[in-house]
C-alpha positions as CSV (number, residue, x, y, z in Angstrom):
1,M,116.7,109.5,101.1
2,S,117.0,110.1,97.3
3,V,120.7,109.4,97.3
4,A,120.1,106.2,99.4
5,W,117.5,105.1,96.9
6,V,120.0,105.6,94.1
7,A,122.5,103.4,95.9
8,H,119.8,100.8,96.6
9,V,118.8,100.6,92.9
10,L,122.4,100.4,91.7
11,R,123.6,97.8,94.2
12,N,123.3,94.8,91.9
13,I,124.6,96.1,88.6
14,D,127.8,95.0,86.9
15,W,130.2,97.7,88.1
16,S,133.1,96.4,86.1
17,A,131.1,97.1,82.9
18,S,130.2,100.6,84.2
19,V,133.9,101.3,84.9
20,E,134.8,100.1,81.4
21,A,132.2,102.5,79.9
22,M,133.8,105.4,81.8
23,H,137.3,104.4,80.6
24,S,136.0,104.4,77.0
25,L,134.4,107.8,77.4
26,S,134.8,110.0,74.3
27,L,136.6,113.1,75.5
28,M,135.8,114.9,72.2
29,L,132.0,114.4,72.6
30,M,132.2,115.2,76.3
31,T,134.0,118.5,75.5
32,A,131.3,119.3,73.0
33,C,128.7,118.6,75.7
34,F,130.3,121.2,78.1
35,I,130.7,123.7,75.3
36,A,127.0,123.4,74.4
37,A,126.1,123.7,78.1
38,G,128.2,126.8,78.4
39,L,126.3,128.3,75.4
40,I,123.0,127.7,77.2
41,Y,124.2,130.1,79.9
42,V,125.2,132.6,77.3
43,T,121.7,132.7,75.8
44,R,120.2,133.1,79.3
45,L,122.7,135.9,80.1
46,F,121.8,137.8,77.0
47,R,118.1,137.4,77.7
48,L,118.4,138.8,81.2
49,R,120.7,141.6,80.1
50,C,118.2,142.6,77.3
51,W,115.3,142.7,79.8
52,I,117.2,144.6,82.5
53,E,118.6,147.2,80.1
54,R,115.1,147.8,78.7
55,L,114.2,149.3,82.1
56,S,117.6,150.6,83.3
57,N,119.8,153.4,82.0
58,A,122.7,152.4,84.2
59,G,124.4,150.0,81.8
60,L,126.9,147.5,83.4
61,P,130.2,146.5,81.7
62,F,129.9,143.1,80.1
63,K,132.5,141.8,82.5
64,E,130.3,142.7,85.4
65,W,127.4,140.9,83.7
66,I,129.5,137.7,83.3
67,H,130.6,137.9,86.9
68,L,127.1,138.3,88.5
69,Y,125.6,135.6,86.2
70,L,128.3,133.0,86.9
71,K,128.0,133.7,90.6
72,S,124.3,133.2,90.5
73,I,124.3,129.9,88.6
74,A,127.0,128.6,91.0
75,F,124.6,129.4,93.9
76,G,121.7,127.9,91.9
77,S,123.4,124.6,91.2
78,V,123.7,123.7,94.9
79,T,120.3,124.9,96.2
80,P,116.9,123.2,96.1
81,A,114.9,124.0,92.9
82,R,117.9,126.3,92.0
83,I,116.5,129.0,94.2
84,G,120.0,130.4,94.4
85,D,119.3,131.8,90.9
86,F,117.3,134.5,92.7
87,S,120.6,135.9,94.2
88,R,120.5,137.9,90.9
89,I,118.0,140.2,92.6
90,A,120.7,141.4,95.0
91,L,123.5,141.1,92.4
92,L,121.6,143.4,90.0
93,G,121.5,146.2,92.5
94,K,124.2,148.1,90.5
95,T,121.7,148.5,87.6
96,G,119.9,151.2,89.5
97,L,116.5,149.4,89.3
98,N,114.5,149.3,92.5
99,L,114.0,146.0,94.4
100,A,110.5,145.5,93.0
101,D,111.6,145.8,89.4
102,R,114.6,143.6,89.9
103,T,112.5,140.9,91.6
104,R,109.9,141.0,88.8
105,I,112.5,140.7,86.0
106,V,114.5,137.9,87.8
107,F,111.3,136.0,88.5
108,H,110.1,136.1,84.9
109,D,113.6,135.3,83.7
110,K,113.6,132.2,86.0
111,M,110.1,131.2,84.7
112,A,111.1,131.7,81.1
113,D,112.8,128.4,80.9
114,L,109.4,126.7,81.7
115,L,108.9,127.1,77.9
116,Y,111.0,123.9,77.6
117,I,108.1,121.9,79.0
118,P,105.3,122.5,76.4
119,I,107.8,122.5,73.5
120,G,109.3,119.3,74.9
121,I,105.9,117.7,75.2
122,C,105.1,118.5,71.6
123,L,108.5,117.3,70.3
124,T,108.4,114.0,72.1
125,S,104.7,113.3,72.1
126,G,105.0,110.3,69.7
127,I,107.8,108.7,71.7
128,A,106.3,109.4,75.1
129,G,102.9,108.0,73.9
130,E,104.5,104.8,72.8
131,K,106.4,104.4,76.0
132,L,103.4,105.3,78.2
133,N,100.8,103.5,76.0
134,I,98.9,106.8,75.5
135,P,97.8,108.1,72.1
136,G,100.6,110.5,70.9
137,G,98.0,112.8,69.4
138,W,96.4,113.5,72.8
139,I,99.8,114.3,74.3
140,F,100.6,116.6,71.3
141,A,97.3,118.4,71.7
142,G,98.0,118.8,75.4
143,G,101.4,120.2,74.6
144,M,100.0,122.7,72.1
145,L,97.4,123.8,74.5
146,S,100.1,124.3,77.2
147,L,102.3,126.2,74.8
148,T,99.4,128.5,73.8
149,V,98.6,129.2,77.4
150,Y,102.2,129.7,78.4
151,I,102.9,132.2,75.6
152,S,99.7,134.1,76.3
153,V,100.3,134.4,80.0
154,S,104.0,135.2,79.5
155,Y,103.3,138.0,77.1
156,L,100.6,139.3,79.5
157,F,103.1,139.7,82.3
158,L,106.0,140.8,80.1
159,R,104.4,143.2,77.8
160,F,105.6,146.1,79.9
161,L,109.0,145.4,78.3
162,G,107.8,145.9,74.8
163,V,107.3,143.4,71.9
164,K,110.9,143.1,70.7
165,P,112.4,142.3,74.1
166,V,109.7,139.7,74.7
167,L,110.2,138.1,71.3
168,F,114.0,138.1,71.9
169,G,113.4,136.4,75.2
170,F,111.3,133.6,73.5
171,A,114.0,133.2,70.8
172,A,116.8,133.0,73.4
173,T,114.8,130.4,75.4
174,I,114.1,128.2,72.3
175,T,117.8,128.5,71.3
176,G,118.7,127.4,74.8
177,L,116.4,124.4,74.6
178,G,118.1,123.3,71.3
179,L,121.5,123.6,73.0
180,F,120.1,121.6,76.1
181,I,119.1,118.7,73.9
182,L,122.3,118.9,71.9
183,S,124.4,119.0,75.1
184,N,122.7,115.9,76.5
185,T,122.9,114.1,73.2
186,F,126.7,114.6,73.2
187,L,126.7,113.4,76.9
188,F,124.8,110.2,76.1
189,R,126.8,109.4,72.9
190,S,130.1,109.9,74.8
191,V,129.3,106.8,76.9
192,G,128.0,104.8,74.0
193,I,124.3,105.3,74.4
194,N,123.1,105.9,70.8
195,L,119.5,106.9,71.3
196,T,117.9,109.5,68.9
197,M,117.9,113.1,69.9
198,L,114.2,113.0,70.5
199,D,114.6,110.0,72.8
200,I,117.3,111.8,74.7
201,A,115.1,115.0,74.8
202,A,112.2,113.0,76.3
203,I,114.5,111.4,79.0
204,T,116.4,114.5,80.0
205,L,113.5,117.0,79.9
206,S,111.4,114.6,82.1
207,A,114.3,114.1,84.5
208,G,115.0,117.9,84.6
209,I,111.3,118.6,85.5
210,I,111.4,116.1,88.3
211,A,114.8,117.4,89.5
212,S,113.3,120.9,89.8
213,L,111.1,119.8,92.6
214,P,112.3,121.5,95.8
215,V,113.1,118.3,97.7
216,S,116.9,118.1,97.5
217,A,119.9,120.3,96.9
218,G,120.3,121.0,93.2
219,G,118.1,118.0,92.5
220,L,120.7,115.6,93.8
221,G,119.3,112.1,94.1
222,V,116.0,113.0,92.5
223,R,117.6,113.6,89.1
224,E,119.5,110.3,89.4
225,C,116.4,108.3,90.4
226,S,114.4,109.6,87.5
227,L,117.2,109.0,85.1
228,I,117.6,105.4,86.2
229,Y,113.9,104.7,85.8
230,L,113.7,106.5,82.4
231,L,116.8,104.8,81.0
232,G,115.3,101.5,81.9
233,L,112.1,102.4,80.2
234,W,114.0,103.1,77.1
235,G,115.8,99.8,77.3
236,V,119.2,101.1,78.2
237,Q,121.3,98.5,80.1
238,P,121.7,99.1,83.8
239,E,125.5,99.1,83.5
240,A,125.2,102.3,81.3
241,A,123.4,104.2,84.0
242,P,126.2,105.1,86.4
243,P,128.4,106.8,83.8
244,V,125.4,108.9,82.8
245,L,124.6,109.8,86.4
246,V,128.2,110.8,87.1
247,L,128.4,113.0,84.0
248,E,124.9,114.6,84.6
249,F,126.0,115.4,88.2
250,I,129.2,117.0,86.9
251,L,127.3,118.9,84.2
252,N,124.5,120.2,86.4
253,M,126.1,120.7,89.8
254,I,129.9,120.9,89.4
255,F,130.3,122.6,86.0
256,P,128.5,125.9,87.0
257,V,130.7,126.1,90.2
258,I,133.8,125.5,88.2
259,L,132.9,128.2,85.7
260,Y,132.5,130.7,88.5
261,I,135.8,129.7,90.2
262,C,137.7,129.8,86.9
263,W,136.3,133.2,86.1
264,T,137.2,134.6,89.5
265,L,140.7,133.2,89.3
266,C,141.2,134.8,85.9
267,I,140.0,138.2,87.2
268,N,142.3,138.0,90.2
269,I,145.3,137.0,88.1
270,K,144.6,139.8,85.7
271,K,144.4,142.3,88.6
272,R,147.8,141.1,90.0
273,L,149.4,141.3,86.6
274,C,148.2,144.9,86.2
275,W,149.7,145.8,89.5
């Protein structure tokens, strides 16, 4: 239904202008977008590794960490609400941790990226208030309250790890948020949409939250519907929407799968060469 709604909304746009926008795509900016997106996964991998190794003495080779993480994000990209990310519970069996500890760590690792929401609300409160005709100060106050509650609750549940691993997790998450905004800024600029970074943050974070609802595979259709609405709210021409939708689809659903396939191929080729 979500995909059908996207098709319905886009039926009357000038497709020739959209195709022209795709043809004029900046490959340099798009490459920068994918590099920044890849670095987001790096920050999340190091956060998970830090937390797991805080409890486990059976250290895994870094190659094994890369393999299990890329495999899990590939599963996550094609499942509702990215529940495929929880495949890490099984994949981390080699760490020697029992099922309960692995489940607890993976759950908190998954929830860690919810920090994007209160920080995003605070950063974009002025812009969101203007668009929604709500006093920005009230939105900022709500964001700060949410941030305080989030940090307090997170520390309450994660303090068994120790202060330094928890702080490292927060730092990795905030770094990932910066890379998320940067990646989407490169994506928007690559198709000629020259909004500010805060505008792009407001659009993409809102769309990401909506796409996380467990109503479609990988947020397919839901993300596109929300992006179409939000782009229109920011005054972006309808013809610019399809290139953004295509690139966001590739970035969020295809790119993680490609990373895993490429990694697997490289490992297999190396094994054959060693033989």
